[in-house]
N, C-alpha and C positions, 0 to 999 in steps of 0.2 A: 631488834634488841638483846644484848649483849645478855648467855644466861648463865649467871652466877652457882656454881657446884655449891658450895660452902660459906662462912662467914667473910672467912680469909680473900676470896675473892672474889667475893662482896663487897669489901673496904677498896681492895685494888680494883671494882667496877667505879667506885662512890671518886676515888683517889684521881682515875682517867676521868673520867666527867667533867670534873674540879676543873683539872688544869686548862680541858677544851672551855669551858663555859666563860673562864677568867679572862681567853682572849676576844672573848665574844666585844669589847667595847675600843681594840686596838686597832676594827678595819677602820680606815676613808670611807670606800665604798665595793662592790661585789667583789674585788680582784686586789687591793691596794692594805697595805696598813701603816701602822706611825710608830712600828715597831719589831725589834724583833723577839716578843715576847708572844709573841701569836707563832712563833715558830718553834724556841723553845717548849711552848706551851703543848700543845700539839708534837713536838720530840716524847716530853716525857709522856705525855700521852702514852702512846705507840709501845712506850719500855715499859709504861704499866698494863695493856692490856695482852701484853707480850705474856708476861706469868698465867694468865689468862685462857692460853690457850686449846689446856688440855678439856676443859669445860663446858667452850663453847670453839670451834675449833673455825665455824663456820663466821662467826660474829665478827669472832677478832676480827680475821682475813678481811675480810668489807667494810670494817672499822677500820683499821689500817692503814687500808689502799685509797680511804676514800683520803682519809686528813692528809697522808702523803705527796697523792692526786692536787688536793687544793691551793696546800704549802708552794709543790710545782709551779703548778698555778700562777700564782702568789708573784713565784720566784721572776718568772716570767717573764710574767706585765709589765717587770720590775728594771727588767732586761732590754724590754721590747720599747719602754718610754725614754730609758735612756739613747738606743740609735735615734726617734724620732727629734728627741731635743739635740741631740747631735746632731741633722737635719735641720734645722729650722735656726738655729744658731751658731752654725757651722760658719757663718761672716764674722761674729763678731767675738768669737772664740780668736784670740790676737794673741797670744800666750802660749808660745810653742809647748812650755813646761805643763801649762796646761791642759792643754790638748794628750801631750802625751802621757800623764793622771788619767786624763780622766778614758783614756783608750785603754791601758794598764786596766782601770778597774775594769771594763768593761771587759775587758781577755781572759783579766780571775773570774771574773760572775758566771759569765760561761762556761770558763771550765769545770769550776765548782758546780754550776747547773747540766753539766753532762755526768760528773760523777756522782750526783746524786740521783740520775736518772738512769746510771748503771746498776748503782743497785737494787733500784727498785726491781731491775731484772735475774736479780741472785733468785737462784730455787734455792730450796729447802721442806724445814719443817715450817708450819705456820708459828711455832715459835719464835724461829732465825729470822724468819721471815719478819715479820714483827719487829725484830732486832734494827735489818736491816733495813725497812722505813721509816724506823727512828734516822737513824744513819741518814739517808737520804733527807730525809727533814734537815740535818742538822748541813748537808750541804747547801737545799735552798736556803737557809738561813744567812749562810757565806755568801749566796751568790745576791739574795738581794740585799747584803751588807753592802756589799762592793759595787754593785747597781749603785744604791745610794750617795756613796762617798762621791762616782759620777759625777750624777746630777748633783748633786752637793759645791760639786770643782765649774759643772756647769752654770750653776745659779749663782756662785762667787765672781767666776768670769763675767755675763749676763751683766750682771752689774754690783761694779764693785762698790758701789756708794751704799750698799743693802738697802735697796727702796724695797728687799719683801717681792722678789719675780717670782713666783712658783713654778719652775720646770716643770715638774712633775701633773700640774692643773696642765698648764700650757701645752703639755702634750695628750692629757688626755678628753680636752677638753678637742681635741682632733680629732678623734674616733669616730 
């Protein structure tokens, strides 16, 4: 539990909590989200929490770490979904342009994920670290968006008639 020092800190704490709470409805399951709003809200929350670092350094450090790692996991699961979908639907991907697009989105997702992980490894003050974690979350959002674009392309290629086959669900059900 974060301990605010004054009313200004209390307001920032409340803003951060509101941003986190707004994202809950965007979860499809424990690790999958339907919207980048989760990442946007969590990055904003981490930024708000950075300003509380003097009042409660331990609480800010712990909360921003948990936010960043949750977003990293969500991005990583999405990347894994792309890899599984590629394996599962490999024979159905006939268009070389679509395959190249999928592989490009996957590479972009992996690079963004790596940038996010690198941002988590930076050292600094609690305030600086919280801001780095907000940046990491934004990189995880980029990774998620890129992997979602890859999944959308797989889905279109697998079912060009638009019968709403969901590559995400198919890969998550195989776990």
